[in-house]
C-alpha positions as a Python dict, from the first residue, in 0.01 Angstrom:
ca = {
    (1, 'M'): (0, 0, 0),
    (2, 'L'): (126, 331, -98),
    (3, 'K'): (167, 601, 168),
    (4, 'E'): (241, 962, 132),
    (5, 'S'): (544, 912, 352),
    (6, 'D'): (670, 635, 127),
    (7, 'N'): (790, 886, -123),
    (8, 'T'): (1142, 1022, -76),
    (9, 'S'): (1108, 1305, -330),
    (10, 'T'): (1147, 1665, -264),
    (11, 'M'): (778, 1712, -315),
    (12, 'G'): (714, 1686, 52),
    (13, 'G'): (607, 1322, 56),
    (14, 'Y'): (354, 1372, -242),
    (15, 'V'): (278, 1043, -411),
    (16, 'N'): (199, 1084, -789),
    (17, 'T'): (-171, 1014, -847),
    (18, 'G'): (-58, 775, -1120),
    (19, 'A'): (104, 547, -844),
    (20, 'Y'): (-240, 510, -683),
    (21, 'M'): (-418, 427, -1015),
    (22, 'R'): (-139, 173, -1102),
    (23, 'Q'): (-183, 9, -770),
    (24, 'L'): (-546, -37, -819),
    (25, 'M'): (-500, -137, -1162),
    (26, 'D'): (-243, -405, -1071),
    (27, 'E'): (-486, -555, -810),
    (28, 'Y'): (-779, -543, -1064),
    (29, 'R'): (-571, -731, -1336),
    (30, 'S'): (-407, -974, -1078),
    (31, 'N'): (-756, -1060, -945),
    (32, 'L'): (-884, -1125, -1298),
    (33, 'E'): (-595, -1332, -1412),
    (34, 'E'): (-600, -1547, -1078),
    (35, 'A'): (-982, -1599, -1099),
    (36, 'M'): (-961, -1708, -1464),
    (37, 'K'): (-686, -1953, -1392),
    (38, 'S'): (-890, -2090, -1097),
    (39, 'K'): (-1174, -2159, -1329),
    (40, 'G'): (-952, -2352, -1574),
    (41, 'Y'): (-856, -2093, -1817),
    (42, 'Q'): (-468, -2122, -1780),
    (43, 'E'): (-410, -1986, -2132),
    (44, 'I'): (-585, -1665, -2084),
    (45, 'S'): (-360, -1362, -1987),
    (46, 'N'): (-434, -1004, -1917),
    (47, 'S'): (-291, -923, -2249),
    (48, 'H'): (-582, -1089, -2417),
    (49, 'G'): (-828, -869, -2238),
    (50, 'W'): (-808, -604, -2498),
    (51, 'I'): (-937, -843, -2749),
    (52, 'F'): (-1220, -979, -2546),
    (53, 'H'): (-1318, -640, -2443),
    (54, 'H'): (-1294, -454, -2767),
    (55, 'T'): (-1394, -724, -3039),
    (56, 'K'): (-1715, -593, -3188),
    (57, 'E'): (-2011, -819, -3258),
    (58, 'E'): (-1985, -709, -3636),
    (59, 'G'): (-1616, -796, -3625),
    (60, 'S'): (-1300, -607, -3565),
    (61, 'R'): (-977, -562, -3765),
    (62, 'L'): (-645, -642, -3607),
    (63, 'T'): (-536, -283, -3667),
    (64, 'E'): (-832, -151, -3471),
    (65, 'L'): (-746, -372, -3167),
    (66, 'A'): (-378, -286, -3176),
    (67, 'A'): (-441, 82, -3190),
    (68, 'V'): (-687, 64, -2872),
    (69, 'A'): (-435, -161, -2693),
    (70, 'K'): (-150, 72, -2800),
    (71, 'I'): (75, -209, -2914),
    (72, 'T'): (221, -292, -3248),
    (73, 'K'): (37, -487, -3500),
    (74, 'Q'): (287, -768, -3473),
    (75, 'S'): (221, -799, -3104),
    (76, 'M'): (-153, -791, -3152),
    (77, 'G'): (-117, -1057, -3424),
    (78, 'A'): (68, -1289, -3178),
    (79, 'L'): (-217, -1256, -2921),
    (80, 'I'): (-484, -1311, -3183),
    (81, 'A'): (-297, -1624, -3298),
    (82, 'Q'): (-302, -1757, -2949),
    (83, 'L'): (-671, -1710, -2914),
    (84, 'E'): (-748, -1853, -3250),
    (85, 'V'): (-553, -2170, -3167),
    (86, 'A'): (-750, -2204, -2842),
    (87, 'G'): (-1079, -2161, -3025),
    (88, 'Y'): (-1179, -1826, -2883),
    (89, 'L'): (-1142, -1616, -3182),
    (90, 'E'): (-1210, -1672, -3560),
    (91, 'K'): (-1099, -1477, -3871),
    (92, 'K'): (-1342, -1415, -4160),
    (93, 'P'): (-1283, -1225, -4482),
    (94, 'D'): (-1385, -863, -4464),
    (95, 'P'): (-1671, -836, -4715),
    (96, 'T'): (-1581, -453, -4763),
    (97, 'D'): (-1206, -524, -4834),
    (98, 'K'): (-1093, -841, -4979),
    (99, 'R'): (-737, -774, -4845),
    (100, 'A'): (-851, -762, -4480),
    (101, 'S'): (-1006, -988, -4242),
    (102, 'L'): (-1245, -939, -3963),
    (103, 'L'): (-1207, -1094, -3612),
    (104, 'F'): (-1501, -1240, -3424),
    (105, 'L'): (-1531, -1392, -3076),
    (106, 'T'): (-1636, -1765, -3098),
    (107, 'A'): (-1929, -1878, -2870),
    (108, 'E'): (-1652, -2001, -2624),
    (109, 'G'): (-1476, -1661, -2660),
    (110, 'K'): (-1797, -1474, -2568),
    (111, 'K'): (-1840, -1700, -2262),
    (112, 'I'): (-1492, -1598, -2149),
    (113, 'R'): (-1547, -1232, -2208),
    (114, 'D'): (-1869, -1261, -2001),
    (115, 'L'): (-1695, -1445, -1735),
    (116, 'G'): (-1424, -1178, -1713),
    (117, 'R'): (-1683, -902, -1699),
    (118, 'S'): (-1853, -1085, -1409),
    (119, 'I'): (-1533, -1131, -1226),
    (120, 'N'): (-1451, -771, -1264),
    (121, 'Y'): (-1793, -669, -1154),
    (122, 'E'): (-1757, -876, -825),
    (123, 'F'): (-1413, -728, -770),
    (124, 'E'): (-1527, -377, -803),
    (125, 'K'): (-1781, -451, -522),
    (126, 'T'): (-1489, -469, -289),
    (127, 'W'): (-1422, -105, -379),
    (128, 'E'): (-1770, 0, -329),
    (129, 'Q'): (-1772, -175, 20),
    (130, 'K'): (-1446, 11, 96),
    (131, 'L'): (-1590, 354, -21),
    (132, 'G'): (-1955, 311, 41),
    (133, 'P'): (-2201, 339, -238),
    (134, 'Q'): (-2222, 713, -272),
    (135, 'D'): (-1850, 769, -269),
    (136, 'Y'): (-1808, 477, -516),
    (137, 'E'): (-2038, 631, -748),
    (138, 'K'): (-1860, 945, -736),
    (139, 'F'): (-1537, 773, -784),
    (140, 'R'): (-1683, 613, -1099),
    (141, 'S'): (-1819, 941, -1229),
    (142, 'Y'): (-1473, 1111, -1173),
    (143, 'L'): (-1297, 826, -1362),
    (144, 'K'): (-1554, 861, -1658),
    (145, 'K'): (-1509, 1237, -1661),
    (146, 'L'): (-1126, 1208, -1665),
    (147, 'C'): (-1148, 957, -1958),
    (148, 'E'): (-1381, 1173, -2170),
    (149, 'S'): (-1218, 1331, -2480),
    (150, 'D'): (-1200, 1704, -2487),
}
């Protein structure tokens, strides 16, 4: 747990807000990965989360997924290949561009996506319990506001 006094910088013990955000995200991701593994999904990693979360029902292109994850097309291609081999993702020709493919979650892929959402929802309840319902809703509304594009 971070504490203001843990920082030895010249800023009077101030801990960068990003450090708190990182700690929360690390706990969130760790919980998800551990829960998925405990349910028998050893091959699923947090890196696959971008794909499960952002693959559209009408299909998504590799380039779109790489852009939202802020990783190279080559790295995204490797993650996609892992999920294809495992049977969670499938490629189909893009009807609007014969050079491109669209990616779709399979029925099993959708099952994993929904399981991940459920695990995350339950984990977030621990934050709500810690803050109380009103403060938790404020916390969520502040996060949404910070994430809005200008």
